[in-house]
N, C-alpha and C positions, 0 to 999 in steps of 0.2 A: 826694677831695680834691686839686687844682688847690695847684700850689706859688708858682704866679705869677702867679694874676686877674688883677692891674693889670696886667699886658706882655703880655696875651694878644690879639692882635689880635677887634675882634668877632665876626667871621663864622669862629673857628675851630671846629672838632670836639674839642669836649672828651673825646671817649674816646682820638682820636690823640693829644692834650695830654697826659693820663694815661698811656697807652703808651707819649711818649716820655719822659715824664720816668722811670718806669718804669726804660727803659732806662738813659739819664743818669745813675740812681741806683748803677747793674749795671756804667759803665764800671771804677770806680775799680780793683773786683778782681776782672774777668776778667784771665784766663791767656793768654797774647800769644799763642797760637796761635787760641784764641776772639776775639783783639782780628782777627787778621788775615782770618779765616773771615769775621767783620762786613764789615770794609771788603771784600772782592771784592766778597760780594753789593748791598751799599751804592753802591759807584764802579765796577760792574763790570768792576774791573780787578786786577792781583794788587799788596800794594800795596809800594810801595820797600823796597830791601830794607834803605836807612841807618836806613828809621822804626820807633822801638824802641816799646815799650809807651805813651813816655808822648807821644813823634809820632801814632800807633792811635789812642788816647783822646782825645787832641784832634780831630785831622780827623775822628773818628763825629760827635761832638759837635760839634763844626761844621757840618754835615752833615746832621744831625738834626735842627737848630734853627736850620736855612732851614728845612725842613718844614714847620715852627710858623710864627716872625716872616719869614720872608722872604725873600734877598739882600741885596744891595748893590743900586739902584733900578737905573734904565737910564741918570738923568744918572750916579752915581758910579764905575759901571762904563765912562763916555763920558771923563768924568774919571779917571779911573786909565789906560784907553788914551794918550789925549793926553798925559800925564808921563810912560808910558814911551819915546813917538816922540817929544818933543822930549828926553831925555835923552839918547835914543840918535843922535840927529844934530847936538846936541852938546858931545858927547863925554864927556859926564857917567857909564858907565854902570858896572854894577859891579865890573868889574875896575884899570878907575884911580884908584876909592877903595881898592881891598880891596890894590893893590899899595901904596897914599897910606900906608895905615892897619898895615900890618907891622909886626910888633915887632920891635926893635933895639933892639943894646946900645952902649955907650958905656962908656970907664972915666975916672972923673974929668975928664968934660967933656971928653978931650980924643981925638981921632979920632973919623973918620968911624964911624957908626953901623953896625954890623955885623950883618948879618940871624939872626938866632936860628935854630938850624938845621941 
């Protein structure tokens, strides 16, 4: 029995949905070695070394769910690319935001904030 019948696309392949739901159910208990192997198979690439079990599970789950529900629409992809270009051109890139939000320290409101670390 499918867990989410109201959210499946009308032309969905029921056995595929069932198999993916089964795999999604197994992700929380999968050991990291098995998660890394599954990532390699799905993405045809090595998982990033910074990815721990949580990010591996999330990446795998997102990829599997895209098989059933589809990814972003062409319009959404186009809008995201346009947003990235706009932020790059206007100087609103991530490095500017990271520098502005770095943690600092001040003592009793006196003196400039000093970076931690």
